[in-house]
PDB file of N, CA, C and O in Angstrom:
ATOM      1  N   MET A   1      10.705 -11.056   9.646  1.00  0.00           N
ATOM      2  CA  MET A   1      11.896 -10.780  10.613  1.00  0.00           C
ATOM      3  C   MET A   1      12.455  -9.430   9.946  1.00  0.00           C
ATOM      4  O   MET A   1      12.799  -9.331   8.768  1.00  0.00           O
ATOM      5  N   GLU A   2      12.487  -8.349  10.961  1.00  0.00           N
ATOM      6  CA  GLU A   2      12.973  -6.969  10.511  1.00  0.00           C
ATOM      7  C   GLU A   2      14.634  -6.950  10.278  1.00  0.00           C
ATOM      8  O   GLU A   2      15.440  -7.323  11.130  1.00  0.00           O
ATOM      9  N   THR A   3      14.970  -6.453   8.986  1.00  0.00           N
ATOM     10  CA  THR A   3      16.376  -6.637   8.878  1.00  0.00           C
ATOM     11  C   THR A   3      16.881  -5.099   9.027  1.00  0.00           C
ATOM     12  O   THR A   3      16.202  -4.132   8.683  1.00  0.00           O
ATOM     13  N   PRO A   4      17.890  -5.044   9.468  1.00  0.00           N
ATOM     14  CA  PRO A   4      18.531  -3.645   9.615  1.00  0.00           C
ATOM     15  C   PRO A   4      18.306  -2.569   8.353  1.00  0.00           C
ATOM     16  O   PRO A   4      18.107  -1.364   8.508  1.00  0.00           O
ATOM     17  N   GLU A   5      18.364  -3.109   7.358  1.00  0.00           N
ATOM     18  CA  GLU A   5      17.977  -2.208   6.129  1.00  0.00           C
ATOM     19  C   GLU A   5      16.536  -1.731   6.142  1.00  0.00           C
ATOM     20  O   GLU A   5      16.104  -0.673   5.685  1.00  0.00           O
ATOM     21  N   SER A   6      15.884  -2.688   6.740  1.00  0.00           N
ATOM     22  CA  SER A   6      14.403  -2.325   6.677  1.00  0.00           C
ATOM     23  C   SER A   6      14.219  -1.335   7.901  1.00  0.00           C
ATOM     24  O   SER A   6      13.311  -0.509   7.815  1.00  0.00           O
ATOM     25  N   LYS A   7      14.771  -1.352   8.685  1.00  0.00           N
ATOM     26  CA  LYS A   7      14.701  -0.415   9.865  1.00  0.00           C
ATOM     27  C   LYS A   7      15.166   0.950   9.337  1.00  0.00           C
ATOM     28  O   LYS A   7      14.534   1.955   9.662  1.00  0.00           O
ATOM     29  N   VAL A   8      16.243   1.032   8.537  1.00  0.00           N
ATOM     30  CA  VAL A   8      16.390   2.291   7.880  1.00  0.00           C
ATOM     31  C   VAL A   8      15.513   2.753   6.968  1.00  0.00           C
ATOM     32  O   VAL A   8      15.426   3.967   6.783  1.00  0.00           O
ATOM     33  N   LYS A   9      14.748   1.873   6.276  1.00  0.00           N
ATOM     34  CA  LYS A   9      13.597   2.160   5.359  1.00  0.00           C
ATOM     35  C   LYS A   9      12.552   2.749   6.346  1.00  0.00           C
ATOM     36  O   LYS A   9      12.286   3.940   6.185  1.00  0.00           O
ATOM     37  N   ALA A  10      11.952   2.109   7.300  1.00  0.00           N
ATOM     38  CA  ALA A  10      11.217   2.659   8.123  1.00  0.00           C
ATOM     39  C   ALA A  10      11.256   4.029   8.648  1.00  0.00           C
ATOM     40  O   ALA A  10      10.320   4.826   8.707  1.00  0.00           O
ATOM     41  N   LYS A  11      12.464   4.189   9.017  1.00  0.00           N
ATOM     42  CA  LYS A  11      12.919   5.755   9.760  1.00  0.00           C
ATOM     43  C   LYS A  11      12.808   6.807   8.690  1.00  0.00           C
ATOM     44  O   LYS A  11      12.303   7.908   8.909  1.00  0.00           O
ATOM     45  N   VAL A  12      13.325   6.411   7.452  1.00  0.00           N
ATOM     46  CA  VAL A  12      12.939   7.102   6.316  1.00  0.00           C
ATOM     47  C   VAL A  12      11.758   7.664   6.151  1.00  0.00           C
ATOM     48  O   VAL A  12      11.491   8.865   6.097  1.00  0.00           O
ATOM     49  N   ARG A  13      10.895   6.533   6.053  1.00  0.00           N
ATOM     50  CA  ARG A  13       9.274   6.765   5.830  1.00  0.00           C
ATOM     51  C   ARG A  13       8.637   7.640   6.704  1.00  0.00           C
ATOM     52  O   ARG A  13       7.807   8.504   6.418  1.00  0.00           O
ATOM     53  N   VAL A  14       9.178   7.292   7.995  1.00  0.00           N
ATOM     54  CA  VAL A  14       8.593   8.496   8.892  1.00  0.00           C
ATOM     55  C   VAL A  14       9.000   9.690   8.923  1.00  0.00           C
ATOM     56  O   VAL A  14       8.182  10.524   9.311  1.00  0.00           O
ATOM     57  N   THR A  15      10.150  10.084   8.595  1.00  0.00           N
ATOM     58  CA  THR A  15      10.699  11.218   8.437  1.00  0.00           C
ATOM     59  C   THR A  15      10.190  12.080   7.153  1.00  0.00           C
ATOM     60  O   THR A  15      10.150  13.310   7.142  1.00  0.00           O
ATOM     61  N   LEU A  16       9.798  11.217   6.048  1.00  0.00           N
ATOM     62  CA  LEU A  16       8.794  11.838   4.863  1.00  0.00           C
ATOM     63  C   LEU A  16       7.579  12.354   5.228  1.00  0.00           C
ATOM     64  O   LEU A  16       7.102  13.455   4.954  1.00  0.00           O
ATOM     65  N   THR A  17       6.997  11.201   6.054  1.00  0.00           N
ATOM     66  CA  THR A  17       5.799  11.497   6.502  1.00  0.00           C
ATOM     67  C   THR A  17       5.528  12.680   7.161  1.00  0.00           C
ATOM     68  O   THR A  17       4.568  13.424   6.960  1.00  0.00           O
ATOM     69  N   ALA A  18       6.515  12.828   8.040  1.00  0.00           N
ATOM     70  CA  ALA A  18       6.444  14.037   9.072  1.00  0.00           C
ATOM     71  C   ALA A  18       6.532  15.417   8.181  1.00  0.00           C
ATOM     72  O   ALA A  18       5.853  16.421   8.397  1.00  0.00           O
ATOM     73  N   LEU A  19       7.542  15.260   7.097  1.00  0.00           N
ATOM     74  CA  LEU A  19       7.565  16.297   6.336  1.00  0.00           C
ATOM     75  C   LEU A  19       6.578  16.812   5.429  1.00  0.00           C
ATOM     76  O   LEU A  19       6.687  17.922   4.908  1.00  0.00           O
ATOM     77  N   GLY A  20       5.474  15.913   5.202  1.00  0.00           N
ATOM     78  CA  GLY A  20       4.489  15.905   4.320  1.00  0.00           C
ATOM     79  C   GLY A  20       4.770  15.639   3.035  1.00  0.00           C
ATOM     80  O   GLY A  20       4.063  16.096   2.136  1.00  0.00           O
ATOM     81  N   TYR A  21       5.957  14.780   2.767  1.00  0.00           N
ATOM     82  CA  TYR A  21       6.294  14.656   1.277  1.00  0.00           C
ATOM     83  C   TYR A  21       5.643  13.317   0.890  1.00  0.00           C
ATOM     84  O   TYR A  21       5.605  12.354   1.656  1.00  0.00           O
ATOM     85  N   TYR A  22       5.110  13.324  -0.412  1.00  0.00           N
ATOM     86  CA  TYR A  22       4.399  12.113  -1.072  1.00  0.00           C
ATOM     87  C   TYR A  22       5.636  11.335  -1.200  1.00  0.00           C
ATOM     88  O   TYR A  22       6.762  11.778  -1.424  1.00  0.00           O
ATOM     89  N   HIS A  23       5.283  10.137  -1.033  1.00  0.00           N
ATOM     90  CA  HIS A  23       6.743   8.967  -1.233  1.00  0.00           C
ATOM     91  C   HIS A  23       6.029   7.582  -1.274  1.00  0.00           C
ATOM     92  O   HIS A  23       5.082   7.304  -0.538  1.00  0.00           O
ATOM     93  N   PHE A  24       6.524   6.802  -2.126  1.00  0.00           N
ATOM     94  CA  PHE A  24       6.115   5.358  -1.913  1.00  0.00           C
ATOM     95  C   PHE A  24       7.309   4.331  -2.233  1.00  0.00           C
ATOM     96  O   PHE A  24       8.305   4.730  -2.835  1.00  0.00           O
ATOM     97  N   MET A  25       7.202   3.223  -1.884  1.00  0.00           N
ATOM     98  CA  MET A  25       8.345   2.093  -2.324  1.00  0.00           C
ATOM     99  C   MET A  25       7.833   1.396  -3.332  1.00  0.00           C
ATOM    100  O   MET A  25       6.699   0.922  -3.259  1.00  0.00           O
ATOM    101  N   PRO A  26       8.653   1.242  -4.452  1.00  0.00           N
ATOM    102  CA  PRO A  26       8.256   0.699  -5.687  1.00  0.00           C
ATOM    103  C   PRO A  26       8.371  -0.728  -5.202  1.00  0.00           C
ATOM    104  O   PRO A  26       9.049  -0.947  -4.197  1.00  0.00           O
ATOM    105  N   PRO A  27       7.750  -1.737  -5.848  1.00  0.00           N
ATOM    106  CA  PRO A  27       7.790  -3.102  -5.684  1.00  0.00           C
ATOM    107  C   PRO A  27       9.084  -3.761  -6.251  1.00  0.00           C
ATOM    108  O   PRO A  27       9.239  -3.797  -7.471  1.00  0.00           O
ATOM    109  N   ALA A  28      10.216  -4.394  -5.229  1.00  0.00           N
ATOM    110  CA  ALA A  28      11.137  -5.055  -5.529  1.00  0.00           C
ATOM    111  C   ALA A  28      11.272  -6.686  -5.614  1.00  0.00           C
ATOM    112  O   ALA A  28      12.132  -7.422  -5.130  1.00  0.00           O
ATOM    113  N   ASN A  29      10.077  -6.997  -6.429  1.00  0.00           N
ATOM    114  CA  ASN A  29       9.978  -8.543  -6.770  1.00  0.00           C
ATOM    115  C   ASN A  29      10.182  -8.708  -8.005  1.00  0.00           C
ATOM    116  O   ASN A  29       9.638  -9.726  -8.433  1.00  0.00           O
ATOM    117  N   GLY A  30      10.894  -7.967  -8.948  1.00  0.00           N
ATOM    118  CA  GLY A  30      11.227  -8.347 -10.156  1.00  0.00           C
ATOM    119  C   GLY A  30      10.233  -7.901 -11.346  1.00  0.00           C
ATOM    120  O   GLY A  30      10.272  -8.264 -12.521  1.00  0.00           O
ATOM    121  N   PHE A  31       9.337  -7.020 -10.725  1.00  0.00           N
ATOM    122  CA  PHE A  31       8.372  -6.518 -11.639  1.00  0.00           C
ATOM    123  C   PHE A  31       8.728  -5.121 -12.380  1.00  0.00           C
ATOM    124  O   PHE A  31       8.270  -4.769 -13.467  1.00  0.00           O
ATOM    125  N   GLY A  32       9.614  -4.417 -11.595  1.00  0.00           N
ATOM    126  CA  GLY A  32       9.802  -3.191 -11.736  1.00  0.00           C
ATOM    127  C   GLY A  32      11.455  -3.121 -12.728  1.00  0.00           C
ATOM    128  O   GLY A  32      12.022  -4.141 -13.120  1.00  0.00           O
ATOM    129  N   ARG A  33      11.889  -1.937 -12.932  1.00  0.00           N
ATOM    130  CA  ARG A  33      13.253  -1.800 -13.458  1.00  0.00           C
ATOM    131  C   ARG A  33      14.367  -2.140 -12.473  1.00  0.00           C
ATOM    132  O   ARG A  33      14.197  -1.809 -11.299  1.00  0.00           O
ATOM    133  N   ALA A  34      15.208  -2.607 -12.738  1.00  0.00           N
ATOM    134  CA  ALA A  34      16.291  -3.073 -11.940  1.00  0.00           C
ATOM    135  C   ALA A  34      17.241  -1.710 -11.655  1.00  0.00           C
ATOM    136  O   ALA A  34      17.642  -0.903 -12.493  1.00  0.00           O
ATOM    137  N   GLY A  35      17.487  -1.715 -10.103  1.00  0.00           N
ATOM    138  CA  GLY A  35      18.170  -0.166  -9.965  1.00  0.00           C
ATOM    139  C   GLY A  35      17.662   0.794  -9.306  1.00  0.00           C
ATOM    140  O   GLY A  35      18.357   1.573  -8.654  1.00  0.00           O
ATOM    141  N   ILE A  36      16.094   0.882  -9.407  1.00  0.00           N
ATOM    142  CA  ILE A  36      15.184   1.994  -8.894  1.00  0.00           C
ATOM    143  C   ILE A  36      15.712   2.100  -7.359  1.00  0.00           C
ATOM    144  O   ILE A  36      16.103   1.153  -6.678  1.00  0.00           O
ATOM    145  N   PRO A  37      15.658   3.068  -7.081  1.00  0.00           N
ATOM    146  CA  PRO A  37      15.754   3.452  -5.411  1.00  0.00           C
ATOM    147  C   PRO A  37      14.625   2.723  -4.755  1.00  0.00           C
ATOM    148  O   PRO A  37      13.622   2.334  -5.353  1.00  0.00           O
ATOM    149  N   ASP A  38      14.878   2.560  -3.408  1.00  0.00           N
ATOM    150  CA  ASP A  38      14.110   1.883  -2.628  1.00  0.00           C
ATOM    151  C   ASP A  38      12.814   2.708  -2.173  1.00  0.00           C
ATOM    152  O   ASP A  38      11.746   2.178  -1.863  1.00  0.00           O
ATOM    153  N   ILE A  39      13.033   3.889  -2.180  1.00  0.00           N
ATOM    154  CA  ILE A  39      11.884   5.035  -1.885  1.00  0.00           C
ATOM    155  C   ILE A  39      11.758   6.155  -2.976  1.00  0.00           C
ATOM    156  O   ILE A  39      12.767   6.828  -3.182  1.00  0.00           O
ATOM    157  N   VAL A  40      10.673   6.412  -3.665  1.00  0.00           N
ATOM    158  CA  VAL A  40      10.701   7.554  -4.459  1.00  0.00           C
ATOM    159  C   VAL A  40       9.536   8.585  -4.230  1.00  0.00           C
ATOM    160  O   VAL A  40       8.378   8.238  -3.994  1.00  0.00           O
ATOM    161  N   GLY A  41       9.888   9.668  -4.308  1.00  0.00           N
ATOM    162  CA  GLY A  41       8.626  10.416  -3.912  1.00  0.00           C
ATOM    163  C   GLY A  41       9.094  12.106  -4.256  1.00  0.00           C
ATOM    164  O   GLY A  41      10.124  12.428  -4.847  1.00  0.00           O
ATOM    165  N   CYS A  42       7.986  13.107  -3.686  1.00  0.00           N
ATOM    166  CA  CYS A  42       7.967  14.531  -4.289  1.00  0.00           C
ATOM    167  C   CYS A  42       8.122  15.356  -3.133  1.00  0.00           C
ATOM    168  O   CYS A  42       7.622  14.943  -2.086  1.00  0.00           O
ATOM    169  N   ARG A  43       8.557  16.140  -3.135  1.00  0.00           N
ATOM    170  CA  ARG A  43       8.773  17.102  -2.079  1.00  0.00           C
ATOM    171  C   ARG A  43       7.439  18.113  -2.187  1.00  0.00           C
ATOM    172  O   ARG A  43       6.767  17.979  -3.209  1.00  0.00           O
ATOM    173  N   THR A  44       7.006  19.116  -1.208  1.00  0.00           N
ATOM    174  CA  THR A  44       5.851  19.658  -1.281  1.00  0.00           C
ATOM    175  C   THR A  44       6.110  20.766  -2.363  1.00  0.00           C
ATOM    176  O   THR A  44       5.088  21.163  -2.922  1.00  0.00           O
ATOM    177  N   ASP A  45       7.320  21.347  -2.766  1.00  0.00           N
ATOM    178  CA  ASP A  45       7.558  22.485  -3.886  1.00  0.00           C
ATOM    179  C   ASP A  45       7.629  21.538  -5.201  1.00  0.00           C
ATOM    180  O   ASP A  45       8.055  22.036  -6.244  1.00  0.00           O
ATOM    181  N   GLY A  46       7.129  19.887  -5.163  1.00  0.00           N
ATOM    182  CA  GLY A  46       7.386  19.661  -6.626  1.00  0.00           C
ATOM    183  C   GLY A  46       8.639  18.828  -7.107  1.00  0.00           C
ATOM    184  O   GLY A  46       8.613  18.275  -8.206  1.00  0.00           O
ATOM    185  N   ARG A  47       9.749  18.743  -6.262  1.00  0.00           N
ATOM    186  CA  ARG A  47      10.880  18.308  -6.800  1.00  0.00           C
ATOM    187  C   ARG A  47      10.928  17.094  -6.446  1.00  0.00           C
ATOM    188  O   ARG A  47      10.747  16.860  -5.251  1.00  0.00           O
ATOM    189  N   PHE A  48      11.176  16.001  -7.349  1.00  0.00           N
ATOM    190  CA  PHE A  48      11.414  14.698  -7.126  1.00  0.00           C
ATOM    191  C   PHE A  48      12.709  14.195  -6.306  1.00  0.00           C
ATOM    192  O   PHE A  48      13.785  14.788  -6.389  1.00  0.00           O
ATOM    193  N   PHE A  49      12.514  13.066  -5.519  1.00  0.00           N
ATOM    194  CA  PHE A  49      13.714  12.556  -5.160  1.00  0.00           C
ATOM    195  C   PHE A  49      13.565  11.030  -5.171  1.00  0.00           C
ATOM    196  O   PHE A  49      12.472  10.465  -5.206  1.00  0.00           O
ATOM    197  N   GLY A  50      14.969  10.296  -5.132  1.00  0.00           N
ATOM    198  CA  GLY A  50      14.903   8.872  -5.052  1.00  0.00           C
ATOM    199  C   GLY A  50      15.985   8.532  -3.939  1.00  0.00           C
ATOM    200  O   GLY A  50      17.061   9.126  -4.008  1.00  0.00           O
ATOM    201  N   ILE A  51      15.783   7.668  -2.976  1.00  0.00           N
ATOM    202  CA  ILE A  51      16.471   7.256  -1.810  1.00  0.00           C
ATOM    203  C   ILE A  51      16.614   5.812  -1.888  1.00  0.00           C
ATOM    204  O   ILE A  51      15.702   4.986  -1.847  1.00  0.00           O
ATOM    205  N   GLU A  52      18.101   5.560  -2.027  1.00  0.00           N
ATOM    206  CA  GLU A  52      18.486   4.210  -1.687  1.00  0.00           C
ATOM    207  C   GLU A  52      18.855   4.252  -0.180  1.00  0.00           C
ATOM    208  O   GLU A  52      19.494   5.091   0.454  1.00  0.00           O
ATOM    209  N   CYS A  53      18.269   3.113   0.195  1.00  0.00           N
ATOM    210  CA  CYS A  53      18.617   2.732   1.754  1.00  0.00           C
ATOM    211  C   CYS A  53      19.455   1.556   1.891  1.00  0.00           C
ATOM    212  O   CYS A  53      19.263   0.582   1.162  1.00  0.00           O
ATOM    213  N   LYS A  54      20.521   1.571   2.912  1.00  0.00           N
ATOM    214  CA  LYS A  54      21.405   0.855   2.955  1.00  0.00           C
ATOM    215  C   LYS A  54      21.778   0.694   4.756  1.00  0.00           C
ATOM    216  O   LYS A  54      21.602   1.603   5.567  1.00  0.00           O
ATOM    217  N   ALA A  55      22.259  -0.532   5.045  1.00  0.00           N
ATOM    218  CA  ALA A  55      22.664  -0.968   6.232  1.00  0.00           C
ATOM    219  C   ALA A  55      24.049  -1.214   6.572  1.00  0.00           C
ATOM    220  O   ALA A  55      24.662  -1.573   5.567  1.00  0.00           O
ATOM    221  N   GLY A  56      24.583  -1.172   7.332  1.00  0.00           N
ATOM    222  CA  GLY A  56      25.874  -1.485   7.899  1.00  0.00           C
ATOM    223  C   GLY A  56      26.770  -1.098   6.645  1.00  0.00           C
ATOM    224  O   GLY A  56      26.742   0.006   6.101  1.00  0.00           O
ATOM    225  N   LYS A  57      27.593  -2.201   6.256  1.00  0.00           N
ATOM    226  CA  LYS A  57      28.660  -1.825   5.206  1.00  0.00           C
ATOM    227  C   LYS A  57      28.013  -1.916   3.777  1.00  0.00           C
ATOM    228  O   LYS A  57      28.698  -1.859   2.756  1.00  0.00           O
ATOM    229  N   GLY A  58      26.588  -2.070   3.772  1.00  0.00           N
ATOM    230  CA  GLY A  58      25.886  -2.309   2.316  1.00  0.00           C
ATOM    231  C   GLY A  58      26.504  -1.097   1.469  1.00  0.00           C
ATOM    232  O   GLY A  58      26.705   0.040   1.897  1.00  0.00           O
ATOM    233  N   LYS A  59      26.773  -1.595   0.132  1.00  0.00           N
ATOM    234  CA  LYS A  59      26.991  -0.899  -0.586  1.00  0.00           C
ATOM    235  C   LYS A  59      26.195  -0.953  -1.985  1.00  0.00           C
ATOM    236  O   LYS A  59      25.816  -2.057  -2.374  1.00  0.00           O
ATOM    237  N   THR A  60      25.931   0.170  -2.742  1.00  0.00           N
ATOM    238  CA  THR A  60      25.118   0.365  -3.785  1.00  0.00           C
ATOM    239  C   THR A  60      25.494  -0.402  -5.084  1.00  0.00           C
ATOM    240  O   THR A  60      26.718  -0.516  -5.145  1.00  0.00           O
ATOM    241  N   THR A  61      24.898  -0.929  -6.074  1.00  0.00           N
ATOM    242  CA  THR A  61      25.137  -1.711  -7.141  1.00  0.00           C
ATOM    243  C   THR A  61      25.639  -0.682  -8.208  1.00  0.00           C
ATOM    244  O   THR A  61      25.718   0.532  -8.022  1.00  0.00           O
ATOM    245  N   ALA A  62      25.964  -1.350  -9.348  1.00  0.00           N
ATOM    246  CA  ALA A  62      26.217  -0.447 -10.517  1.00  0.00           C
ATOM    247  C   ALA A  62      24.944   0.067 -11.094  1.00  0.00           C
ATOM    248  O   ALA A  62      24.803   1.205 -11.539  1.00  0.00           O
ATOM    249  N   LEU A  63      24.011  -0.871 -11.052  1.00  0.00           N
ATOM    250  CA  LEU A  63      22.641  -0.443 -11.545  1.00  0.00           C
ATOM    251  C   LEU A  63      21.887   0.840 -10.587  1.00  0.00           C
ATOM    252  O   LEU A  63      21.192   1.740 -11.058  1.00  0.00           O
ATOM    253  N   GLN A  64      22.175   0.680  -9.383  1.00  0.00           N
ATOM    254  CA  GLN A  64      21.528   1.483  -8.549  1.00  0.00           C
ATOM    255  C   GLN A  64      22.307   2.929  -8.597  1.00  0.00           C
ATOM    256  O   GLN A  64      21.700   3.995  -8.705  1.00  0.00           O
ATOM    257  N   GLU A  65      23.535   2.834  -8.516  1.00  0.00           N
ATOM    258  CA  GLU A  65      24.362   4.295  -9.033  1.00  0.00           C
ATOM    259  C   GLU A  65      23.764   4.690 -10.411  1.00  0.00           C
ATOM    260  O   GLU A  65      23.420   5.862 -10.567  1.00  0.00           O
ATOM    261  N   ARG A  66      23.644   3.958 -11.237  1.00  0.00           N
ATOM    262  CA  ARG A  66      23.055   4.557 -12.764  1.00  0.00           C
ATOM    263  C   ARG A  66      21.776   5.138 -12.583  1.00  0.00           C
ATOM    264  O   ARG A  66      21.438   6.077 -13.304  1.00  0.00           O
ATOM    265  N   GLU A  67      21.024   4.693 -11.707  1.00  0.00           N
ATOM    266  CA  GLU A  67      19.854   5.151 -11.493  1.00  0.00           C
ATOM    267  C   GLU A  67      19.757   6.500 -10.713  1.00  0.00           C
ATOM    268  O   GLU A  67      19.002   7.381 -11.123  1.00  0.00           O
ATOM    269  N   LEU A  68      20.407   6.644  -9.752  1.00  0.00           N
ATOM    270  CA  LEU A  68      20.547   7.624  -8.805  1.00  0.00           C
ATOM    271  C   LEU A  68      21.254   8.782  -9.618  1.00  0.00           C
ATOM    272  O   LEU A  68      20.946   9.941  -9.341  1.00  0.00           O
ATOM    273  N   ALA A  69      22.116   8.547 -10.533  1.00  0.00           N
ATOM    274  CA  ALA A  69      22.739   9.443 -11.251  1.00  0.00           C
ATOM    275  C   ALA A  69      21.932  10.197 -12.595  1.00  0.00           C
ATOM    276  O   ALA A  69      22.272  11.258 -13.120  1.00  0.00           O
ATOM    277  N   ARG A  70      20.867   9.401 -12.950  1.00  0.00           N
ATOM    278  CA  ARG A  70      20.018   9.643 -13.768  1.00  0.00           C
ATOM    279  C   ARG A  70      19.048  10.706 -13.153  1.00  0.00           C
ATOM    280  O   ARG A  70      18.682  11.727 -13.736  1.00  0.00           O
ATOM    281  N   ILE A  71      18.708  10.346 -11.969  1.00  0.00           N
ATOM    282  CA  ILE A  71      17.830  11.205 -11.240  1.00  0.00           C
ATOM    283  C   ILE A  71      18.445  12.762 -10.948  1.00  0.00           C
ATOM    284  O   ILE A  71      17.807  13.813 -10.893  1.00  0.00           O
ATOM    285  N   GLN A  72      19.725  12.571 -10.801  1.00  0.00           N
ATOM    286  CA  GLN A  72      20.264  13.758 -10.465  1.00  0.00           C
ATOM    287  C   GLN A  72      20.534  14.845 -11.800  1.00  0.00           C
ATOM    288  O   GLN A  72      20.456  16.073 -11.757  1.00  0.00           O
ATOM    289  N   GLU A  73      20.836  14.075 -12.862  1.00  0.00           N
ATOM    290  CA  GLU A  73      20.807  14.624 -13.992  1.00  0.00           C
ATOM    291  C   GLU A  73      19.573  15.031 -14.543  1.00  0.00           C
ATOM    292  O   GLU A  73      19.652  15.779 -15.517  1.00  0.00           O
ATOM    293  N   ALA A  74      18.464  14.712 -14.147  1.00  0.00           N
ATOM    294  CA  ALA A  74      17.263  15.362 -14.605  1.00  0.00           C
ATOM    295  C   ALA A  74      16.873  16.486 -13.481  1.00  0.00           C
ATOM    296  O   ALA A  74      15.823  17.120 -13.586  1.00  0.00           O
ATOM    297  N   GLY A  75      17.648  16.661 -12.559  1.00  0.00           N
ATOM    298  CA  GLY A  75      17.189  17.788 -11.792  1.00  0.00           C
ATOM    299  C   GLY A  75      16.707  17.269 -10.372  1.00  0.00           C
ATOM    300  O   GLY A  75      16.581  18.127  -9.498  1.00  0.00           O
ATOM    301  N   GLY A  76      16.406  15.854 -10.037  1.00  0.00           N
ATOM    302  CA  GLY A  76      15.975  15.464  -8.831  1.00  0.00           C
ATOM    303  C   GLY A  76      16.843  15.331  -7.676  1.00  0.00           C
ATOM    304  O   GLY A  76      17.962  15.814  -7.852  1.00  0.00           O
ATOM    305  N   ILE A  77      16.645  14.845  -6.627  1.00  0.00           N
ATOM    306  CA  ILE A  77      17.458  14.856  -5.681  1.00  0.00           C
ATOM    307  C   ILE A  77      17.703  13.340  -5.384  1.00  0.00           C
ATOM    308  O   ILE A  77      16.693  12.640  -5.320  1.00  0.00           O
ATOM    309  N   ALA A  78      18.855  12.779  -5.205  1.00  0.00           N
ATOM    310  CA  ALA A  78      19.386  11.284  -5.129  1.00  0.00           C
ATOM    311  C   ALA A  78      20.090  10.913  -3.943  1.00  0.00           C
ATOM    312  O   ALA A  78      21.297  11.150  -4.005  1.00  0.00           O
ATOM    313  N   LEU A  79      19.617  10.318  -2.714  1.00  0.00           N
ATOM    314  CA  LEU A  79      20.319  10.202  -1.897  1.00  0.00           C
ATOM    315  C   LEU A  79      20.723   8.673  -1.645  1.00  0.00           C
ATOM    316  O   LEU A  79      20.069   7.811  -2.232  1.00  0.00           O
ATOM    317  N   ILE A  80      21.892   8.258  -0.701  1.00  0.00           N
ATOM    318  CA  ILE A  80      21.939   7.078  -0.067  1.00  0.00           C
ATOM    319  C   ILE A  80      21.910   7.448   1.101  1.00  0.00           C
ATOM    320  O   ILE A  80      22.645   8.344   1.517  1.00  0.00           O
ATOM    321  N   VAL A  81      20.855   6.673   2.000  1.00  0.00           N
ATOM    322  CA  VAL A  81      20.611   6.964   3.476  1.00  0.00           C
ATOM    323  C   VAL A  81      21.041   5.404   4.196  1.00  0.00           C
ATOM    324  O   VAL A  81      20.724   4.308   3.734  1.00  0.00           O
ATOM    325  N   ASN A  82      21.824   5.650   5.411  1.00  0.00           N
ATOM    326  CA  ASN A  82      22.042   4.498   5.844  1.00  0.00           C
ATOM    327  C   ASN A  82      22.105   5.254   7.482  1.00  0.00           C
ATOM    328  O   ASN A  82      21.843   6.430   7.734  1.00  0.00           O
ATOM    329  N   GLU A  83      22.532   4.177   8.458  1.00  0.00           N
ATOM    330  CA  GLU A  83      22.325   4.444   9.867  1.00  0.00           C
ATOM    331  C   GLU A  83      22.796   5.743  10.139  1.00  0.00           C
ATOM    332  O   GLU A  83      22.157   6.526  10.842  1.00  0.00           O
ATOM    333  N   GLU A  84      24.085   6.067   9.521  1.00  0.00           N
ATOM    334  CA  GLU A  84      25.136   7.285  10.154  1.00  0.00           C
ATOM    335  C   GLU A  84      24.668   8.378   9.541  1.00  0.00           C
ATOM    336  O   GLU A  84      24.988   9.418  10.116  1.00  0.00           O
ATOM    337  N   ASN A  85      23.949   8.524   8.465  1.00  0.00           N
ATOM    338  CA  ASN A  85      23.072   9.858   7.958  1.00  0.00           C
ATOM    339  C   ASN A  85      21.791  10.223   8.067  1.00  0.00           C
ATOM    340  O   ASN A  85      21.331  11.353   7.908  1.00  0.00           O
ATOM    341  N   ILE A  86      21.123   9.060   8.393  1.00  0.00           N
ATOM    342  CA  ILE A  86      19.743   9.295   8.531  1.00  0.00           C
ATOM    343  C   ILE A  86      19.164  10.340   9.505  1.00  0.00           C
ATOM    344  O   ILE A  86      17.993  10.720   9.467  1.00  0.00           O
ATOM    345  N   THR A  87      20.013  10.731  10.304  1.00  0.00           N
ATOM    346  CA  THR A  87      19.515  11.672  11.219  1.00  0.00           C
ATOM    347  C   THR A  87      19.403  12.966  10.540  1.00  0.00           C
ATOM    348  O   THR A  87      18.481  13.730  10.827  1.00  0.00           O
ATOM    349  N   LYS A  88      20.432  13.310   9.506  1.00  0.00           N
ATOM    350  CA  LYS A  88      20.362  14.752   8.584  1.00  0.00           C
ATOM    351  C   LYS A  88      19.547  14.322   7.310  1.00  0.00           C
ATOM    352  O   LYS A  88      19.848  14.763   6.200  1.00  0.00           O
ATOM    353  N   LEU A  89      18.719  13.626   7.465  1.00  0.00           N
ATOM    354  CA  LEU A  89      17.697  13.334   6.165  1.00  0.00           C
ATOM    355  C   LEU A  89      16.989  14.424   5.762  1.00  0.00           C
ATOM    356  O   LEU A  89      16.792  14.615   4.562  1.00  0.00           O
ATOM    357  N   LYS A  90      16.571  15.179   6.613  1.00  0.00           N
ATOM    358  CA  LYS A  90      15.695  16.584   6.414  1.00  0.00           C
ATOM    359  C   LYS A  90      16.526  17.502   5.471  1.00  0.00           C
ATOM    360  O   LYS A  90      16.257  17.952   4.358  1.00  0.00           O
ATOM    361  N   GLU A  91      17.837  17.665   6.424  1.00  0.00           N
ATOM    362  CA  GLU A  91      18.539  18.553   5.492  1.00  0.00           C
ATOM    363  C   GLU A  91      19.165  18.305   4.226  1.00  0.00           C
ATOM    364  O   GLU A  91      19.414  19.182   3.398  1.00  0.00           O
ATOM    365  N   LEU A  92      19.440  16.950   4.087  1.00  0.00           N
ATOM    366  CA  LEU A  92      19.849  16.461   2.875  1.00  0.00           C
ATOM    367  C   LEU A  92      18.692  16.724   1.583  1.00  0.00           C
ATOM    368  O   LEU A  92      18.896  17.236   0.482  1.00  0.00           O
ATOM    369  N   LEU A  93      17.491  16.206   2.128  1.00  0.00           N
ATOM    370  CA  LEU A  93      16.593  16.513   1.365  1.00  0.00           C
ATOM    371  C   LEU A  93      16.161  18.138   0.573  1.00  0.00           C
ATOM    372  O   LEU A  93      15.644  18.381  -0.517  1.00  0.00           O
ATOM    373  N   ASN A  94      16.639  19.028   1.675  1.00  0.00           N
ATOM    374  CA  ASN A  94      16.454  20.507   1.402  1.00  0.00           C
ATOM    375  C   ASN A  94      17.592  20.900   0.874  1.00  0.00           C
ATOM    376  O   ASN A  94      17.431  22.038   0.431  1.00  0.00           O
ATOM    377  N   ASP A  95      18.624  20.534   0.709  1.00  0.00           N
ATOM    378  CA  ASP A  95      19.791  21.253   0.333  1.00  0.00           C
ATOM    379  C   ASP A  95      19.628  21.622  -1.156  1.00  0.00           C
ATOM    380  O   ASP A  95      20.511  22.254  -1.735  1.00  0.00           O
TER     381      ASP A  95
END
């Protein structure tokens, strides 16, 4: 069954593919590090990004916030995307 969050993830992936950005979804089955963003990738200019997808009133966890902050500190782009800002994803990634 498709969840509201999976719909956000699908829209993000479609946008990233249209932009020609390399991206993937790390496994969320307990084999990876906790807090890693839902989608990670690289823009065509080589800049790394991590995107945490949320739906409705979904909030990030402390571990997710830590990972997003570490991405920003390293010079990458860290975003939280939901139904309200997904239409601005292209400009958010290119700021």
